Each structure stands twice: as structure tokens, then as C-alpha cells.
C-alpha positions in Angstrom: 44.1 -5.9 11.3 44.9 -5.0 7.7 42.2 -3.5 5.6 43.0 -5.6 2.5 41.0 -8.7 2.3 38.6 -10.9 0.4 36.0 -9.1 -1.7 32.4 -10.1 -2.4 31.2 -9.6 -6.0 28.1 -10.6 -7.9 28.0 -11.9 -11.5 27.9 -10.5 -14.0 27.7 -6.9 -13.2 31.0 -6.6 -11.2 33.9 -8.4 -12.9 37.6 -8.3 -12.3 39.5 -10.2 -14.9 43.2 -10.6 -14.3 44.7 -12.9 -16.9 45.7 -16.4 -15.9 43.3 -16.8 -12.9 40.5 -18.9 -14.5 41.3 -21.9 -16.7 40.3 -21.2 -20.3 40.6 -17.4 -19.9 41.4 -16.9 -23.6 37.7 -17.2 -24.4 36.9 -14.2 -22.2 35.3 -13.8 -18.8 31.6 -13.7 -19.9 32.1 -16.6 -22.2 33.7 -18.6 -19.4 30.8 -17.8 -17.1 28.4 -19.0 -19.7 30.3 -22.1 -20.4 30.7 -22.9 -16.7 27.0 -22.5 -16.1 27.4 -19.7 -13.6 24.0 -18.1 -13.2 23.5 -14.3 -13.1 23.4 -12.7 -9.7 25.6 -15.4 -8.2 27.9 -14.1 -5.4 31.6 -14.9 -5.8 34.8 -14.1 -3.8 38.0 -12.6 -5.0 41.2 -13.1 -3.0 43.3 -10.1 -1.8 45.5 -10.7 -4.9 42.3 -10.6 -7.1 42.2 -14.3 -7.9 39.0 -16.2 -8.6 39.2 -19.7 -7.0 37.0 -22.0 -9.0 36.9 -24.6 -6.2 35.9 -22.1 -3.5 33.3 -20.3 -5.6 31.8 -23.6 -6.6 30.0 -23.4 -3.2 27.9 -20.5 -4.4 27.0 -22.4 -7.6 25.8 -25.5 -5.7 22.1 -26.4 -5.6 21.9 -25.7 -1.9 23.2 -22.2 -2.2 21.2 -21.4 -5.3 18.0 -22.4 -3.5 18.5 -19.7 -0.9 17.2 -16.1 -1.3 19.6 -13.8 -3.0 20.2 -11.7 0.1 20.9 -14.9 2.1 23.4 -16.0 -0.5 25.1 -12.6 -0.3 25.1 -12.8 3.5 26.8 -16.2 3.3 29.4 -14.7 1.0 30.1 -11.8 3.3 30.4 -14.0 6.4 32.8 -16.3 4.6 34.8 -13.4 3.2 35.2 -12.0 6.8 36.7 -15.3 8.0 39.0 -15.6 5.0 40.1 -12.0 5.5 41.1 -12.9 9.1 43.1 -15.9 7.9 44.9 -13.7 5.3 45.6 -10.7 7.5 46.0 -12.2 11.0 47.1 -15.8 10.4 50.0 -15.3 8.0 48.1 -15.3 4.7 46.6 -18.7 5.4 44.3 -19.9 2.6 40.8 -21.4 3.1 42.0 -24.9 2.3 44.7 -24.7 4.9 42.6 -23.4 7.8 42.8 -25.3 11.1 40.9 -25.5 14.3 43.3 -23.1 16.1 42.6 -20.6 13.3 38.9 -20.8 13.9 39.4 -20.5 17.7 41.6 -17.4 17.2 38.8 -15.9 15.0 36.3 -16.7 17.8 38.4 -14.8 20.3 38.9 -11.8 18.0 35.3 -11.5 17.0 33.7 -11.9 20.4 36.2 -11.4 23.2 39.2 -9.3 22.1 38.8 -5.7 23.4 40.4 -4.6 20.1 38.0 -6.6 18.0 34.3 -6.0 17.1 32.9 -7.9 20.1 29.9 -9.1 18.2 26.8 -10.5 20.1 26.3 -14.2 20.4 23.4 -14.3 17.9 25.6 -12.5 15.3 28.5 -14.9 15.9 26.2 -17.9 15.6 24.9 -16.7 12.2 28.5 -16.2 11.0 29.7 -19.6 12.2 26.6 -21.2 10.6 27.5 -19.7 7.2 31.2 -20.7 7.4 30.3 -24.1 8.6 28.0 -24.7 5.7 30.8 -23.8 3.3 33.3 -26.2 4.9 30.7 -29.0 5.1 30.2 -28.6 1.4 34.0 -28.5 0.8 34.4 -31.8 2.7 31.5 -33.3 0.7 33.1 -32.1 -2.6 36.5 -33.6 -1.7 38.4 -30.3 -1.6 39.8 -31.0 1.9 40.1 -33.7 4.5 39.5 -31.9 7.8 37.0 -29.4 9.1 38.5 -26.3 10.8 35.5 -25.7 12.9 35.2 -28.2 15.9 32.0 -30.2 15.9 29.8 -31.6 18.5 27.2 -34.3 18.3 23.5 -33.4 18.2 20.3 -35.4 17.8 20.1 -36.7 14.3 17.2 -35.8 12.1 15.8 -37.6 9.1 18.7 -38.4 6.7 18.3 -37.0 3.2 20.4 -37.0 0.1 22.9 -34.3 -0.8 25.9 -32.7 0.8 24.0 -30.6 3.3 22.6 -33.8 4.9 25.4 -36.3 4.3 25.1 -39.3 6.7 28.6 -38.6 8.2 27.8 -35.0 8.9 24.1 -34.7 9.8 24.6 -35.4 13.5 27.2 -32.6 13.9 27.0 -28.9 14.7 29.7 -26.3 15.4 31.0 -26.7 19.0 31.8 -23.0 19.1 28.2 -21.8 18.9 27.5 -19.2 21.6 25.4 -20.7 24.4 22.2 -19.4 25.9 21.6 -16.9 23.1 18.1 -15.5 23.7 16.2 -13.2 21.4 15.4 -10.9 24.4 12.2 -9.0 24.8 10.3 -8.0 21.7 10.9 -4.4 20.9 7.8 -2.6 19.6 6.1 0.8 19.6 2.6 1.5 20.9 0.4 3.3 18.3 1.0 6.8 19.9 4.7 6.3 20.1 4.9 5.1 16.5 3.0 8.1 15.3 5.4 10.4 17.2 8.5 8.6 15.8 7.1 8.8 12.3 6.1 12.5 12.5 9.4 13.7 14.0 11.8 11.3 12.4 10.2 10.7 9.0 8.1 13.7 8.4 10.5 16.2 10.0 8.1 17.7 12.6 9.2 19.4 15.7 9.2 17.8 19.1 5.9 19.6 19.7 4.3 17.8 16.8 4.2 20.8 14.4 5.6 21.0 10.8 9.2 22.3 10.9 9.7 25.0 8.2 13.4 24.2 8.3 12.9 20.6 7.2 13.7 19.9 3.6 12.7 16.2 3.3 11.7 15.8 -0.4 10.5 12.3 0.3 8.8 12.6 3.6 5.3 11.7 2.3 6.6 8.6 0.5 8.7 7.4 3.4 5.8 8.0 5.9 3.3 5.9 3.8 6.0 3.2 3.4 6.3 3.0 7.3 2.5 3.1 7.7 2.0 0.2 5.2 4.6 -1.8 7.2 3.2 -1.1 10.6 -0.4 -1.8 9.5 0.4 -5.1 7.6 3.4 -6.7 9.2 5.2 -7.0 5.9 9.0 -7.5 6.0 11.2 -4.8 4.5 12.3 -7.0 1.6 8.8 -8.1 0.9 7.4 -4.6 0.8 10.2 -3.1 -1.2 9.7 -5.6 -4.0 6.0 -4.9 -4.6 4.9 -3.9 -8.1 2.0 -1.6 -9.0 -0.1 -4.4 -10.6 -0.2 -6.3 -7.3 -1.7 -3.6 -5.2 -5.4 -2.5 -4.8 -4.9 1.1 -5.5 -8.5 2.3 -5.3 -8.8 5.7 -3.7 -12.4 5.3 -2.8 -12.5 4.6 1.0 -14.8 1.9 2.0 -14.3 2.1 5.8 -12.4 -1.2 5.9 -9.6 -3.0 4.2 -8.3 -3.8 0.7 -6.3 -6.9 0.2 -3.7 -8.3 -2.2 -1.7 -11.5 -2.6 2.0 -11.6 -1.7 3.6 -14.1 -4.1 5.9 -16.8 -2.9 8.9 -15.5 -4.9 9.3 -12.4 -2.8 7.8 -13.7 0.5 10.5 -14.8 3.0 10.6 -18.5 3.2 8.0 -18.8 0.5 5.3 -17.7 2.9 2.9 -16.5 0.2 -0.2 -15.0 1.9 -3.0 -12.5 1.7 -2.2 -9.0 3.0 -4.9 -6.7 4.3 -4.3 -3.0 3.9 -6.5 -0.4 5.7 -8.3 2.0 3.4 -6.6 5.0 5.0 -3.2 3.6 4.0 -4.5 2.8 0.5 -5.6 6.5 0.1 -2.1 7.6 1.0 -0.5 5.1 -1.4 -2.7 6.5 -4.2 -1.6 10.0 -3.3 2.0 9.0 -3.5 1.5 7.2 -6.9 -0.3 10.1 -8.4 2.1 12.8 -7.2 5.7 12.0 -6.1 6.0 8.8 -8.2 4.4 10.3 -11.3 6.8 13.3 -11.1 10.0 11.3 -10.9 8.9 9.1 -13.9 8.3 12.2 -16.0 11.8 13.5 -15.1 13.5 10.2 -15.7 11.8 9.9 -19.1 13.0 13.4 -20.0 16.5 12.4 -19.1 16.3 9.2 -21.2 17.0 6.8 -18.2 14.5 4.2 -19.2 15.5 3.9 -22.9 19.0 2.9 -21.7 17.8 -0.2 -19.9 19.1 -3.3 -21.7 16.6 -6.1 -22.4 13.9 -5.0 -19.8 11.1 -7.3 -18.8 7.9 -5.6 -20.1 4.5 -6.4 -18.5 1.6 -7.3 -20.6 -1.7 -5.5 -20.3 -3.1 -7.8 -17.6 0.0 -7.5 -15.5 0.3 -11.2 -14.9 3.2 -12.0 -17.3 6.2 -10.2 -18.8 8.2 -10.5 -22.0 11.9 -10.1 -22.4 13.8 -9.8 -25.7 17.0 -11.8 -25.5 20.4 -11.1 -27.1 19.6 -13.7 -29.8 16.5 -11.8 -30.8 14.1 -14.4 -29.4 11.6 -13.6 -26.6 10.8 -15.3 -23.4 7.7 -14.9 -21.3 7.6 -15.2 -17.5 5.0 -15.0 -14.8 5.4 -11.9 -12.6 4.5 -13.9 -9.6 7.7 -16.0 -10.2 10.1 -13.1 -10.4 12.4 -12.5 -7.4 13.0 -9.1 -5.9 16.1 -8.6 -7.9 14.4 -9.5 -11.2 11.6 -7.1 -10.5 14.0 -4.2 -10.6 14.1 -4.8 -14.4 10.4 -5.0 -14.7 8.8 -2.2 -16.8 5.4 -1.2 -18.1 4.7 0.2 -21.6 2.7 3.3 -20.9 1.5 6.2 -23.1 4.7 8.1 -22.6 7.0 5.1 -23.0 8.5 2.7 -20.5 8.2 3.2 -16.8 9.2 0.9 -13.9 6.6 -1.5 -12.6 8.0 -1.1 -9.0 5.8 0.7 -6.5 8.7 2.5 -4.6 10.9 4.8 -6.7 13.7 7.1 -5.8 14.5 10.6 -7.1 16.0 9.2 -10.3 12.9 7.3 -11.1 14.4 3.8 -10.4 13.5 1.2 -7.7 14.9 1.9 -4.3 17.4 -0.6 -2.9 17.0 -2.5 0.4 20.0 -0.6 1.7 18.4 2.8 0.9 15.3 1.9 3.0 17.5 0.9 5.9 19.3 4.2 5.6 15.9 6.0 5.8 15.2 4.4 9.2 18.7 5.4 10.4 18.1 9.0 9.3 14.7 9.1 11.0 16.2 7.9 14.3 19.0 10.5 14.0 16.3 13.3 13.6 14.6 12.0 16.8 17.9 12.3 18.7 18.3 15.9 17.5 14.8 16.6 18.6 15.6 15.0 22.0 12.8 12.4 21.4 13.7 9.1 23.1 12.3 7.0 20.3 13.9 4.8 17.6 12.7 2.2 15.2 13.8 -0.1 12.5 11.8 -2.0 9.9 11.4 -5.2 11.9 10.3 -3.3 15.0 7.3 -2.0 12.9 6.5 -5.6 12.1 6.7 -6.4 15.8 4.4 -3.5 16.5 1.8 -4.7 14.0 1.9 -8.2 15.6 1.6 -7.0 19.3 -1.1 -4.5 18.6 -3.1 -6.8 16.3 -2.9 -9.7 18.7 -4.0 -7.6 21.6 -7.0 -6.3 19.7 -8.0 -9.6 18.2 -7.7 -11.2 21.7 -10.1 -8.7 23.1 -12.6 -9.3 20.3 -12.2 -13.1 20.6 -12.9 -13.1 24.3 -15.9 -10.8 23.8 -17.3 -13.2 21.2 -16.8 -16.3 23.4 -18.5 -14.6 26.4 -21.8 -14.5 24.6 -21.7 -18.3 23.6 -22.4 -21.5 25.5 -19.7 -24.0 26.2 -20.7 -26.1 23.2 -20.8 -23.0 21.0 -17.4 -21.8 22.2 -15.9 -25.2 21.2 -17.4 -25.0 17.8 -16.3 -21.4 17.3 -12.7 -22.2 18.2 -12.6 -25.2 15.9 -14.0 -23.2 13.0 -12.2 -19.9 13.4 -9.1 -20.9 15.4 -7.6 -18.4 17.8 -6.1 -14.9 17.5 -2.5 -16.3 17.8 -3.0 -18.4 14.6 -4.7 -15.4 12.9 -1.6 -13.3 13.5 0.6 -16.2 12.4 -1.1 -16.2 9.0 -0.8 -12.4 8.6 3.0 -12.6 9.5 3.7 -15.6 7.3 5.1 -17.7 10.0 5.2 -21.5 9.3 4.7 -22.5 12.9 2.6 -20.9 15.6 5.6 -21.5 17.9 7.4 -18.6 16.2 4.4 -16.3 16.8 4.2 -17.2 20.5 7.0 -14.7 21.3 4.2 -12.1 21.2 2.3 -13.8 24.0 5.2 -12.9 26.3 4.8 -9.3 25.4 1.0 -9.4 26.1 1.7 -11.1 29.4 4.2 -8.3 30.2 1.6 -5.6 29.3 -0.9 -7.3 31.6 1.8 -7.4 34.4 2.4 -3.6 33.9 -1.4 -3.0 34.2 -1.5 -5.1 37.4 1.5 -3.5 38.9 0.0 0.0 38.4 -2.6 -1.1 40.9 0.0 -1.6 43.6 0.4 1.7 45.6 3.8 3.4 45.8 3.9 3.2 49.6 3.2 -0.3 50.9 1.0 -0.3 54.0 2.0 -2.5 56.9 -0.4 -5.5 56.8 -0.2 -5.7 60.6 -1.7 -2.2 61.0 -5.4 -2.4 61.5 -5.3 -6.1 62.5 -7.4 -6.5 65.6 -6.5 -8.9 68.3 -9.8 -10.7 68.6 -9.1 -11.8 72.1 -8.1 -8.4 73.6 -9.8 -6.1 71.2 -6.5 -4.3 70.5 -4.6 -3.4 67.4 -1.4 -5.5 66.9 1.5 -3.1 66.4 
């Protein structure tokens, strides 16, 4: 397949402006974006000939798309771009508006079954089809085309609501090409000892024997290790944790032998799952050490190089850390609540300190600027590669640390729950459960799940752990149950 294809861009930072593509081009690209009401940080697609299709890109400006998280919007754009690239390079430069059902079926074969294709898993395919299906449903609703290139099948209708995403003629349909019987598989997690070994070897650069390796030159080992510790001890998602700012964290180095807590705001919590996060004092102490050493050093260096003075129209926190002020191009100022800022907006959030501006973000890279989501993913990949070199059969990714928190916490809470119930009468036990709930619901709240059904996947893991414990009691060599059986009538062993 040809390499040339549709490109994903984000306004207004990355702009390609060939003349004659957008109506009214004479007023300039930025003026046109402002006139058209295209919001900043909106994804858009450019064709292989660098054309901006106003009809196609209207999808990303719709209310449904703008209500999604920025990374979800970008994911939709990438999945749609992949399908459009296939149409262009493998289906005779077919445009999105001319796509047919055979085109989609051909894409299905290439993506999943063609030995020369990527052979993606069913879950990946379903995600991609869902994104493309949303786009074509919108295009039908907007009147841009008459037929849907993705074959549909009837499903049980839900409550009908207004808007294109739930139009009455469409709300009982779903893609017929969804992969069937796609299961999530067993939960992958690391026991505490395995996690510590992965962290020490992969992140801190220790040897396989658990000793510091003098050859390791990891400048950010301490920062990366506390990032992983915070994740595995709180269950935060990667995007949630990476977006934290200093004013939100309880950075008190005085250990109290328990937990500190902070509020994760809705704007950066996935699905709006705002919640209280509990951080062990040991992790708080490591966070304070990172802030006072590594973070402080890169800020001093970035100031010396003038990086912060070059930031255009930064959001500057007030003294209380609850609101921020931004000076607009017109000279006027706007005030916003920090709790309402998205992860992307927080990258422009600064604090006016004694030495000048400095980022409000907790996690900074070597240039003194907030670390990207992609950079954190790369850190996990590098740690896994070091474990391979050390011949350590351990690997982890960010969500596995979240799973580890859930499994270990649920197991420990369940033990304490059963111990508490054992000391109560039947009436007291009923009252205890009604007031305090159960461990599964406690873990649900800590993870930010809307429904306890989602959290129930960890019950299967606990059941498997129990099975492993029981199976360990079964001897390697099975005795013959007939041996030793005495024939009561003759007083002989039955052989």
C-alpha cells in the first residue's frame, strides 16, 4: 500500500494553506478559522493532495465530537484517516463521499485477515469501525450522502434522544462488521514484589540482582520511579496523572503513617469521574523529593535559557491556585477556574514565582516543560526493553499498574471486610454492609468507574488467585483412590 495518505492535523498550531482550497481564502487561514467558528485544538484532515474538505471536517466541529475528550477526538481522526487512506491508495483514489459497502468489506479483509496487512485484533477493529461509523452516521444526518458504506444490523433500540447521534432512523442500527466474541481476556497485573522488580530493573536501571548498575545513565530514574509508584498506589490513569498541577497535590513531606488525599477534577478525569485520590505518605515523600530536586533544577535551567518568557499569552495562576488569568490578543483579560481546564489547556498554565514564570504542571521534562502523554508511554517501553536486556521476564504498561492497584487493593480490603464481619452478629453485619458498602464498591470509587459491573472484572482475578491457592494443595502425584480401600466383607485391600 502506498505511504501517501490522509493527514491528521490540529488547529491552529499545524496549518497547511494551499490557495483555493477553502472558500473565502483571501481573508487568510486564521481569519477563516475564526469566522467559521473552528475552536482551537480541533482535529482536521488534509487529503493526500493537501486539500481541506469543509464538509468532511465539519464532523470534528459538531457538538457530539467537541463533547469528547481531546485524545478521543484525535483517535477518531486517526481511525477515519486510516480508512480514507485505504480508499485512496488501494481503491483507486476513492473519496469518502463515494465509498461503498464493498470498499468497507475490502478494508475489513486487509485490516484483519490479509497476511500482508496489519492483522489487528478484534477489539482494535471494533474501535476503528465505531469511529468511522460515527462519521458516516453524521454525514447521513447532515445530508452529505445518501448511503452508508458500512453494512448495518438491527439492535435493541434504546431511549430516543434528539441530535444526529441518536436520530430515530439510525438508533436501532450498529455495524454488521463488528468482530464477534471479542473478550477482554484475563486482567494483566503485577503482584507487589514483581512490580518492585520491574520498577527497579526497568525504570531505575538496577541489575538483575537488584543492585544499582554503575553503567546506567538514566537522568530521570527517580522521577519516573515515583510516577510509577503514584500510579500503582492510586489507580490513576496515565492521562489523569500526567495532567496534575502542583496546587492540586498535598505535597507535605512530614510523614504521618497514613495517606494524604486530593481531589481529581472532572475536566481531567476520564468520563468526568471526579473523585478523591488517596496517596500513601511514602509516595508523598518521594514526590516532595522530586519537586525539590529534579523539578527545581530544570526550572532554573529553563529560566536561564529564556524558555518561559517566550510563551505567548500564558494562563497565570493566582495566589490561591484556584483560578488563572490570561491576557488576550485584544489586551483584555479572562479568568478561568483551574478545575475547569483540560489536560491540553493545563500545558499553558504557569505560576508567577520569585524568579519569574514557571510551569504549574507537576511532571516536567529536561527542557522544563510539561511531559507529553506519548513521552510517558515511551518511558514504559524503554523500561520493558531494559528488562529484556537483563533477562527479566517482566513487562508493564500504564494501565497494568492501574489493574495492579485494583487487584491488590480489592484483595486487602476483602480480607479486612471479612475480618470485621466475623466479629459482628447477623443484624450488625447487615447494618455494616448497608452503611459502608462492600470492598468492590470501594474500589469502584477509587478507580472512577461509573458502574460496579465494570469493576467486577477484578473478581475473576481474585477467584483465579484462590484457585491457584487451592491447586497448590493438590499433590503432584495423584494417589490411586482404590489403594487402601478395605473390603469390609473379606478384610482385604481392593487392588
